[in-house]
Each structure stands twice: as C-alpha cells, then as structure tokens.
PDB file as gemmi writes it, atoms N, CA and C in Angstrom:
CRYST1    1.000    1.000    1.000  90.00  90.00  90.00 P 1                      
ATOM      1  N   MET A   1       0.846  -1.174   0.000  1.00  0.00           N  
ATOM      2  CA  MET A   1       0.000   0.000   0.000  1.00  0.00           C  
ATOM      3  C   MET A   1       0.897   1.244   0.000  1.00  0.00           C  
ATOM      4  N   SER A   2       0.634   2.166  -0.911  1.00  0.00           N  
ATOM      5  CA  SER A   2       1.457   3.365  -1.014  1.00  0.00           C  
ATOM      6  C   SER A   2       1.063   4.385   0.057  1.00  0.00           C  
ATOM      7  N   LYS A   3       1.930   5.372   0.256  1.00  0.00           N  
ATOM      8  CA  LYS A   3       1.644   6.425   1.234  1.00  0.00           C  
ATOM      9  C   LYS A   3       0.353   7.155   0.869  1.00  0.00           C  
ATOM     10  N   GLU A   4       0.166   7.408  -0.409  1.00  0.00           N  
ATOM     11  CA  GLU A   4      -1.030   8.104  -0.857  1.00  0.00           C  
ATOM     12  C   GLU A   4      -2.286   7.281  -0.571  1.00  0.00           C  
ATOM     13  N   GLU A   5      -2.202   5.968  -0.781  1.00  0.00           N  
ATOM     14  CA  GLU A   5      -3.346   5.091  -0.507  1.00  0.00           C  
ATOM     15  C   GLU A   5      -3.667   5.054   0.985  1.00  0.00           C  
ATOM     16  N   ILE A   6      -2.627   5.050   1.807  1.00  0.00           N  
ATOM     17  CA  ILE A   6      -2.833   5.056   3.255  1.00  0.00           C  
ATOM     18  C   ILE A   6      -3.525   6.345   3.678  1.00  0.00           C  
ATOM     19  N   ILE A   7      -3.037   7.471   3.200  1.00  0.00           N  
ATOM     20  CA  ILE A   7      -3.627   8.769   3.551  1.00  0.00           C  
ATOM     21  C   ILE A   7      -5.081   8.838   3.092  1.00  0.00           C  
ATOM     22  N   GLU A   8      -5.348   8.356   1.880  1.00  0.00           N  
ATOM     23  CA  GLU A   8      -6.713   8.362   1.360  1.00  0.00           C  
ATOM     24  C   GLU A   8      -7.631   7.501   2.230  1.00  0.00           C  
ATOM     25  N   LYS A   9      -7.150   6.323   2.618  1.00  0.00           N  
ATOM     26  CA  LYS A   9      -7.938   5.420   3.465  1.00  0.00           C  
ATOM     27  C   LYS A   9      -8.194   6.039   4.837  1.00  0.00           C  
ATOM     28  N   VAL A  10      -7.168   6.676   5.407  1.00  0.00           N  
ATOM     29  CA  VAL A  10      -7.314   7.350   6.698  1.00  0.00           C  
ATOM     30  C   VAL A  10      -8.369   8.447   6.592  1.00  0.00           C  
ATOM     31  N   ASN A  11      -8.252   9.281   5.591  1.00  0.00           N  
ATOM     32  CA  ASN A  11      -9.203  10.377   5.432  1.00  0.00           C  
ATOM     33  C   ASN A  11     -10.632   9.865   5.257  1.00  0.00           C  
ATOM     34  N   GLU A  12     -10.791   8.770   4.527  1.00  0.00           N  
ATOM     35  CA  GLU A  12     -12.126   8.204   4.318  1.00  0.00           C  
ATOM     36  C   GLU A  12     -12.761   7.785   5.634  1.00  0.00           C  
ATOM     37  N   PHE A  13     -12.013   7.057   6.478  1.00  0.00           N  
ATOM     38  CA  PHE A  13     -12.645   6.622   7.721  1.00  0.00           C  
ATOM     39  C   PHE A  13     -12.804   7.772   8.713  1.00  0.00           C  
ATOM     40  N   LEU A  14     -11.958   8.797   8.634  1.00  0.00           N  
ATOM     41  CA  LEU A  14     -12.130   9.957   9.519  1.00  0.00           C  
ATOM     42  C   LEU A  14     -13.394  10.727   9.163  1.00  0.00           C  
ATOM     43  N   VAL A  15     -13.620  10.937   7.873  1.00  0.00           N  
ATOM     44  CA  VAL A  15     -14.824  11.647   7.419  1.00  0.00           C  
ATOM     45  C   VAL A  15     -16.071  10.867   7.810  1.00  0.00           C  
ATOM     46  N   GLU A  16     -16.026   9.555   7.599  1.00  0.00           N  
ATOM     47  CA  GLU A  16     -17.184   8.717   7.876  1.00  0.00           C  
ATOM     48  C   GLU A  16     -17.431   8.558   9.375  1.00  0.00           C  
ATOM     49  N   GLU A  17     -16.404   8.216  10.119  1.00  0.00           N  
ATOM     50  CA  GLU A  17     -16.549   7.912  11.547  1.00  0.00           C  
ATOM     51  C   GLU A  17     -16.758   9.167  12.402  1.00  0.00           C  
ATOM     52  N   PHE A  18     -16.070  10.249  12.066  1.00  0.00           N  
ATOM     53  CA  PHE A  18     -16.109  11.437  12.918  1.00  0.00           C  
ATOM     54  C   PHE A  18     -16.921  12.585  12.321  1.00  0.00           C  
ATOM     55  N   GLU A  19     -17.563  12.308  11.186  1.00  0.00           N  
ATOM     56  CA  GLU A  19     -18.454  13.264  10.547  1.00  0.00           C  
ATOM     57  C   GLU A  19     -17.827  14.654  10.420  1.00  0.00           C  
ATOM     58  N   VAL A  20     -16.607  14.658   9.915  1.00  0.00           N  
ATOM     59  CA  VAL A  20     -15.890  15.914   9.705  1.00  0.00           C  
ATOM     60  C   VAL A  20     -15.822  16.185   8.206  1.00  0.00           C  
ATOM     61  N   ASP A  21     -15.853  17.444   7.842  1.00  0.00           N  
ATOM     62  CA  ASP A  21     -15.761  17.851   6.446  1.00  0.00           C  
ATOM     63  C   ASP A  21     -14.370  17.485   5.913  1.00  0.00           C  
ATOM     64  N   ALA A  22     -14.319  16.831   4.790  1.00  0.00           N  
ATOM     65  CA  ALA A  22     -13.044  16.406   4.204  1.00  0.00           C  
ATOM     66  C   ALA A  22     -12.097  17.578   3.979  1.00  0.00           C  
ATOM     67  N   ASP A  23     -12.643  18.757   3.689  1.00  0.00           N  
ATOM     68  CA  ASP A  23     -11.813  19.943   3.462  1.00  0.00           C  
ATOM     69  C   ASP A  23     -11.105  20.408   4.731  1.00  0.00           C  
ATOM     70  N   ALA A  24     -11.611  20.013   5.888  1.00  0.00           N  
ATOM     71  CA  ALA A  24     -11.002  20.408   7.162  1.00  0.00           C  
ATOM     72  C   ALA A  24      -9.759  19.573   7.473  1.00  0.00           C  
ATOM     73  N   ILE A  25      -9.614  18.450   6.788  1.00  0.00           N  
ATOM     74  CA  ILE A  25      -8.484  17.552   7.032  1.00  0.00           C  
ATOM     75  C   ILE A  25      -7.329  17.961   6.128  1.00  0.00           C  
ATOM     76  N   THR A  26      -6.387  18.669   6.716  1.00  0.00           N  
ATOM     77  CA  THR A  26      -5.180  19.080   6.002  1.00  0.00           C  
ATOM     78  C   THR A  26      -3.976  18.637   6.822  1.00  0.00           C  
ATOM     79  N   PRO A  27      -2.833  18.427   6.188  1.00  0.00           N  
ATOM     80  CA  PRO A  27      -1.662  17.921   6.917  1.00  0.00           C  
ATOM     81  C   PRO A  27      -1.276  18.739   8.145  1.00  0.00           C  
ATOM     82  N   ASP A  28      -1.451  20.059   8.091  1.00  0.00           N  
ATOM     83  CA  ASP A  28      -1.041  20.912   9.207  1.00  0.00           C  
ATOM     84  C   ASP A  28      -2.128  21.145  10.251  1.00  0.00           C  
ATOM     85  N   ALA A  29      -3.339  20.677   9.991  1.00  0.00           N  
ATOM     86  CA  ALA A  29      -4.443  20.893  10.928  1.00  0.00           C  
ATOM     87  C   ALA A  29      -4.240  20.063  12.200  1.00  0.00           C  
ATOM     88  N   ASP A  30      -4.745  20.582  13.302  1.00  0.00           N  
ATOM     89  CA  ASP A  30      -4.666  19.907  14.591  1.00  0.00           C  
ATOM     90  C   ASP A  30      -5.674  18.754  14.617  1.00  0.00           C  
ATOM     91  N   LEU A  31      -5.180  17.547  14.828  1.00  0.00           N  
ATOM     92  CA  LEU A  31      -6.015  16.339  14.790  1.00  0.00           C  
ATOM     93  C   LEU A  31      -7.123  16.395  15.838  1.00  0.00           C  
ATOM     94  N   LYS A  32      -6.753  16.637  17.072  1.00  0.00           N  
ATOM     95  CA  LYS A  32      -7.718  16.610  18.169  1.00  0.00           C  
ATOM     96  C   LYS A  32      -8.805  17.667  18.000  1.00  0.00           C  
ATOM     97  N   ASN A  33      -8.416  18.891  17.668  1.00  0.00           N  
ATOM     98  CA  ASN A  33      -9.394  19.967  17.532  1.00  0.00           C  
ATOM     99  C   ASN A  33     -10.269  19.805  16.297  1.00  0.00           C  
ATOM    100  N   THR A  34      -9.680  19.402  15.189  1.00  0.00           N  
ATOM    101  CA  THR A  34     -10.447  19.251  13.951  1.00  0.00           C  
ATOM    102  C   THR A  34     -11.505  18.158  14.088  1.00  0.00           C  
ATOM    103  N   LEU A  35     -11.121  17.050  14.716  1.00  0.00           N  
ATOM    104  CA  LEU A  35     -12.056  15.931  14.881  1.00  0.00           C  
ATOM    105  C   LEU A  35     -12.894  16.068  16.152  1.00  0.00           C  
ATOM    106  N   ASP A  36     -12.583  17.078  16.977  1.00  0.00           N  
ATOM    107  CA  ASP A  36     -13.273  17.296  18.251  1.00  0.00           C  
ATOM    108  C   ASP A  36     -13.249  16.017  19.097  1.00  0.00           C  
ATOM    109  N   LEU A  37     -12.042  15.489  19.301  1.00  0.00           N  
ATOM    110  CA  LEU A  37     -11.864  14.210  19.988  1.00  0.00           C  
ATOM    111  C   LEU A  37     -11.951  14.343  21.500  1.00  0.00           C  
ATOM    112  N   ASP A  38     -12.697  13.425  22.107  1.00  0.00           N  
ATOM    113  CA  ASP A  38     -12.644  13.255  23.551  1.00  0.00           C  
ATOM    114  C   ASP A  38     -12.070  11.861  23.817  1.00  0.00           C  
ATOM    115  N   SER A  39     -11.989  11.461  25.071  1.00  0.00           N  
ATOM    116  CA  SER A  39     -11.330  10.186  25.381  1.00  0.00           C  
ATOM    117  C   SER A  39     -12.034   8.999  24.731  1.00  0.00           C  
ATOM    118  N   LEU A  40     -13.346   9.031  24.641  1.00  0.00           N  
ATOM    119  CA  LEU A  40     -14.084   7.942  24.002  1.00  0.00           C  
ATOM    120  C   LEU A  40     -13.827   7.905  22.500  1.00  0.00           C  
ATOM    121  N   ASP A  41     -13.676   9.081  21.893  1.00  0.00           N  
ATOM    122  CA  ASP A  41     -13.378   9.153  20.461  1.00  0.00           C  
ATOM    123  C   ASP A  41     -12.016   8.543  20.154  1.00  0.00           C  
ATOM    124  N   TYR A  42     -11.060   8.693  21.072  1.00  0.00           N  
ATOM    125  CA  TYR A  42      -9.749   8.081  20.861  1.00  0.00           C  
ATOM    126  C   TYR A  42      -9.866   6.565  20.777  1.00  0.00           C  
ATOM    127  N   VAL A  43     -10.760   5.990  21.575  1.00  0.00           N  
ATOM    128  CA  VAL A  43     -10.996   4.546  21.516  1.00  0.00           C  
ATOM    129  C   VAL A  43     -11.517   4.175  20.132  1.00  0.00           C  
ATOM    130  N   ASP A  44     -12.481   4.947  19.639  1.00  0.00           N  
ATOM    131  CA  ASP A  44     -13.025   4.702  18.293  1.00  0.00           C  
ATOM    132  C   ASP A  44     -11.933   4.827  17.234  1.00  0.00           C  
ATOM    133  N   LEU A  45     -11.067   5.820  17.403  1.00  0.00           N  
ATOM    134  CA  LEU A  45      -9.978   6.039  16.459  1.00  0.00           C  
ATOM    135  C   LEU A  45      -9.020   4.849  16.443  1.00  0.00           C  
ATOM    136  N   VAL A  46      -8.693   4.340  17.624  1.00  0.00           N  
ATOM    137  CA  VAL A  46      -7.808   3.172  17.735  1.00  0.00           C  
ATOM    138  C   VAL A  46      -8.441   1.964  17.054  1.00  0.00           C  
ATOM    139  N   VAL A  47      -9.733   1.747  17.293  1.00  0.00           N  
ATOM    140  CA  VAL A  47     -10.442   0.620  16.670  1.00  0.00           C  
ATOM    141  C   VAL A  47     -10.398   0.742  15.148  1.00  0.00           C  
ATOM    142  N   GLU A  48     -10.615   1.939  14.634  1.00  0.00           N  
ATOM    143  CA  GLU A  48     -10.573   2.167  13.183  1.00  0.00           C  
ATOM    144  C   GLU A  48      -9.183   1.869  12.616  1.00  0.00           C  
ATOM    145  N   ILE A  49      -8.157   2.338  13.296  1.00  0.00           N  
ATOM    146  CA  ILE A  49      -6.786   2.096  12.823  1.00  0.00           C  
ATOM    147  C   ILE A  49      -6.494   0.601  12.808  1.00  0.00           C  
ATOM    148  N   GLU A  50      -6.813  -0.067  13.925  1.00  0.00           N  
ATOM    149  CA  GLU A  50      -6.521  -1.496  14.030  1.00  0.00           C  
ATOM    150  C   GLU A  50      -7.291  -2.314  13.001  1.00  0.00           C  
ATOM    151  N   SER A  51      -8.553  -1.972  12.759  1.00  0.00           N  
ATOM    152  CA  SER A  51      -9.341  -2.755  11.805  1.00  0.00           C  
ATOM    153  C   SER A  51      -8.963  -2.453  10.355  1.00  0.00           C  
ATOM    154  N   ASN A  52      -8.543  -1.227  10.069  1.00  0.00           N  
ATOM    155  CA  ASN A  52      -8.187  -0.854   8.702  1.00  0.00           C  
ATOM    156  C   ASN A  52      -6.765  -1.229   8.313  1.00  0.00           C  
ATOM    157  N   PHE A  53      -5.859  -1.245   9.294  1.00  0.00           N  
ATOM    158  CA  PHE A  53      -4.445  -1.445   8.962  1.00  0.00           C  
ATOM    159  C   PHE A  53      -3.800  -2.660   9.620  1.00  0.00           C  
ATOM    160  N   GLY A  54      -4.499  -3.334  10.535  1.00  0.00           N  
ATOM    161  CA  GLY A  54      -4.036  -4.602  11.068  1.00  0.00           C  
ATOM    162  C   GLY A  54      -2.850  -4.548  12.013  1.00  0.00           C  
ATOM    163  N   PHE A  55      -2.707  -3.488  12.783  1.00  0.00           N  
ATOM    164  CA  PHE A  55      -1.682  -3.465  13.820  1.00  0.00           C  
ATOM    165  C   PHE A  55      -2.275  -2.891  15.095  1.00  0.00           C  
ATOM    166  N   LYS A  56      -1.676  -3.264  16.228  1.00  0.00           N  
ATOM    167  CA  LYS A  56      -2.145  -2.802  17.534  1.00  0.00           C  
ATOM    168  C   LYS A  56      -1.610  -1.412  17.829  1.00  0.00           C  
ATOM    169  N   VAL A  57      -2.440  -0.597  18.433  1.00  0.00           N  
ATOM    170  CA  VAL A  57      -2.078   0.768  18.805  1.00  0.00           C  
ATOM    171  C   VAL A  57      -1.978   0.836  20.327  1.00  0.00           C  
ATOM    172  N   LYS A  58      -0.884   1.406  20.809  1.00  0.00           N  
ATOM    173  CA  LYS A  58      -0.721   1.612  22.250  1.00  0.00           C  
ATOM    174  C   LYS A  58      -1.085   3.068  22.566  1.00  0.00           C  
ATOM    175  N   PRO A  59      -1.674   3.310  23.734  1.00  0.00           N  
ATOM    176  CA  PRO A  59      -2.049   4.688  24.085  1.00  0.00           C  
ATOM    177  C   PRO A  59      -0.886   5.673  24.005  1.00  0.00           C  
ATOM    178  N   GLU A  60       0.296   5.230  24.397  1.00  0.00           N  
ATOM    179  CA  GLU A  60       1.451   6.133  24.374  1.00  0.00           C  
ATOM    180  C   GLU A  60       1.872   6.507  22.948  1.00  0.00           C  
ATOM    181  N   ASP A  61       1.401   5.768  21.955  1.00  0.00           N  
ATOM    182  CA  ASP A  61       1.716   6.096  20.559  1.00  0.00           C  
ATOM    183  C   ASP A  61       1.156   7.462  20.163  1.00  0.00           C  
ATOM    184  N   PHE A  62       0.120   7.914  20.855  1.00  0.00           N  
ATOM    185  CA  PHE A  62      -0.532   9.173  20.494  1.00  0.00           C  
ATOM    186  C   PHE A  62       0.128  10.399  21.108  1.00  0.00           C  
ATOM    187  N   THR A  63       1.115  10.213  21.979  1.00  0.00           N  
ATOM    188  CA  THR A  63       1.691  11.360  22.679  1.00  0.00           C  
ATOM    189  C   THR A  63       2.329  12.379  21.736  1.00  0.00           C  
ATOM    190  N   GLY A  64       2.921  11.938  20.643  1.00  0.00           N  
ATOM    191  CA  GLY A  64       3.573  12.870  19.727  1.00  0.00           C  
ATOM    192  C   GLY A  64       2.725  13.272  18.540  1.00  0.00           C  
ATOM    193  N   ILE A  65       1.502  12.816  18.503  1.00  0.00           N  
ATOM    194  CA  ILE A  65       0.639  13.091  17.352  1.00  0.00           C  
ATOM    195  C   ILE A  65      -0.184  14.345  17.613  1.00  0.00           C  
ATOM    196  N   ILE A  66       0.159  15.404  16.882  1.00  0.00           N  
ATOM    197  CA  ILE A  66      -0.544  16.674  17.025  1.00  0.00           C  
ATOM    198  C   ILE A  66      -1.332  16.979  15.744  1.00  0.00           C  
ATOM    199  N   THR A  67      -0.665  16.875  14.609  1.00  0.00           N  
ATOM    200  CA  THR A  67      -1.287  17.222  13.327  1.00  0.00           C  
ATOM    201  C   THR A  67      -1.692  15.970  12.562  1.00  0.00           C  
ATOM    202  N   PHE A  68      -2.453  16.180  11.515  1.00  0.00           N  
ATOM    203  CA  PHE A  68      -2.808  15.057  10.648  1.00  0.00           C  
ATOM    204  C   PHE A  68      -1.555  14.460  10.017  1.00  0.00           C  
ATOM    205  N   GLN A  69      -0.566  15.300   9.698  1.00  0.00           N  
ATOM    206  CA  GLN A  69       0.677  14.779   9.121  1.00  0.00           C  
ATOM    207  C   GLN A  69       1.376  13.841  10.102  1.00  0.00           C  
ATOM    208  N   ASN A  70       1.402  14.196  11.384  1.00  0.00           N  
ATOM    209  CA  ASN A  70       1.965  13.304  12.406  1.00  0.00           C  
ATOM    210  C   ASN A  70       1.215  11.977  12.408  1.00  0.00           C  
ATOM    211  N   PHE A  71      -0.105  12.064  12.302  1.00  0.00           N  
ATOM    212  CA  PHE A  71      -0.968  10.884  12.314  1.00  0.00           C  
ATOM    213  C   PHE A  71      -0.696  10.003  11.093  1.00  0.00           C  
ATOM    214  N   TYR A  72      -0.623  10.639   9.923  1.00  0.00           N  
ATOM    215  CA  TYR A  72      -0.301   9.890   8.700  1.00  0.00           C  
ATOM    216  C   TYR A  72       1.059   9.211   8.827  1.00  0.00           C  
ATOM    217  N   ASP A  73       2.051   9.959   9.285  1.00  0.00           N  
ATOM    218  CA  ASP A  73       3.410   9.412   9.404  1.00  0.00           C  
ATOM    219  C   ASP A  73       3.444   8.216  10.346  1.00  0.00           C  
ATOM    220  N   TYR A  74       2.710   8.316  11.442  1.00  0.00           N  
ATOM    221  CA  TYR A  74       2.639   7.212  12.412  1.00  0.00           C  
ATOM    222  C   TYR A  74       2.089   5.951  11.736  1.00  0.00           C  
ATOM    223  N   ILE A  75       0.967   6.091  11.040  1.00  0.00           N  
ATOM    224  CA  ILE A  75       0.345   4.927  10.401  1.00  0.00           C  
ATOM    225  C   ILE A  75       1.232   4.377   9.284  1.00  0.00           C  
ATOM    226  N   ILE A  76       1.784   5.267   8.474  1.00  0.00           N  
ATOM    227  CA  ILE A  76       2.661   4.835   7.377  1.00  0.00           C  
ATOM    228  C   ILE A  76       3.861   4.044   7.934  1.00  0.00           C  
ATOM    229  N   ASN A  77       4.484   4.554   8.995  1.00  0.00           N  
ATOM    230  CA  ASN A  77       5.628   3.855   9.587  1.00  0.00           C  
ATOM    231  C   ASN A  77       5.241   2.493  10.132  1.00  0.00           C  
ATOM    232  N   LYS A  78       4.080   2.409  10.778  1.00  0.00           N  
ATOM    233  CA  LYS A  78       3.612   1.124  11.322  1.00  0.00           C  
ATOM    234  C   LYS A  78       3.309   0.132  10.196  1.00  0.00           C  
ATOM    235  N   VAL A  79       2.636   0.601   9.164  1.00  0.00           N  
ATOM    236  CA  VAL A  79       2.289  -0.282   8.041  1.00  0.00           C  
ATOM    237  C   VAL A  79       3.544  -0.776   7.344  1.00  0.00           C  
ATOM    238  N   GLU A  80       4.515   0.119   7.139  1.00  0.00           N  
ATOM    239  CA  GLU A  80       5.742  -0.263   6.443  1.00  0.00           C  
ATOM    240  C   GLU A  80       6.628  -1.197   7.280  1.00  0.00           C  
ATOM    241  N   SER A  81       6.495  -1.152   8.610  1.00  0.00           N  
ATOM    242  CA  SER A  81       7.362  -1.963   9.462  1.00  0.00           C  
ATOM    243  C   SER A  81       6.750  -3.314   9.839  1.00  0.00           C  
ATOM    244  N   LYS A  82       5.500  -3.563   9.457  1.00  0.00           N  
ATOM    245  CA  LYS A  82       4.904  -4.856   9.836  1.00  0.00           C  
ATOM    246  C   LYS A  82       5.147  -5.935   8.827  1.00  0.00           C  
TER     247      LYS A  82                                                      
END                                                                             
C-alpha cells in the first residue's frame, strides 16, 4: 500500500466515523481539535486504525501526534514496518 493510498484510506474513515468535512483535514491541521476528539473518540480512532491497517495501537503512541501529518506518518511507519 502506497503512502497516498494510506492517507486516502485514513481520510475516508475519519470523514465517515467522525463526521468531519473532508476539506477540514489538512496535513497541518490539529487532529484533536479538527475531529473534536474526547477520550471515548480516541478509543473509536484506535479501533478504526486497528481494523483498517491490522496493527495494535498503544495509548502512548498518540503522545507525539498533534497534526494530521503526524498521524499519517505514524500509520505509514507502522504499516511499512509490519
């Protein structure tokens, strides 16, 4: 799966699961604020990542994720290393 395909897949489930406008998802946008995430939403996000990409997510993995680009990079690195 290419980086572009991963980003496209991520954006698709974010729009669908979190009912956010696709135009609001930009690499520099703040993930938490754009998606209006609370602690329960993070659980949903983890479930989406695990079901779409087939790897386990640890809570501490999110500590450095601020922007969508950070989020994309995290998933791309995990997918490429499995």
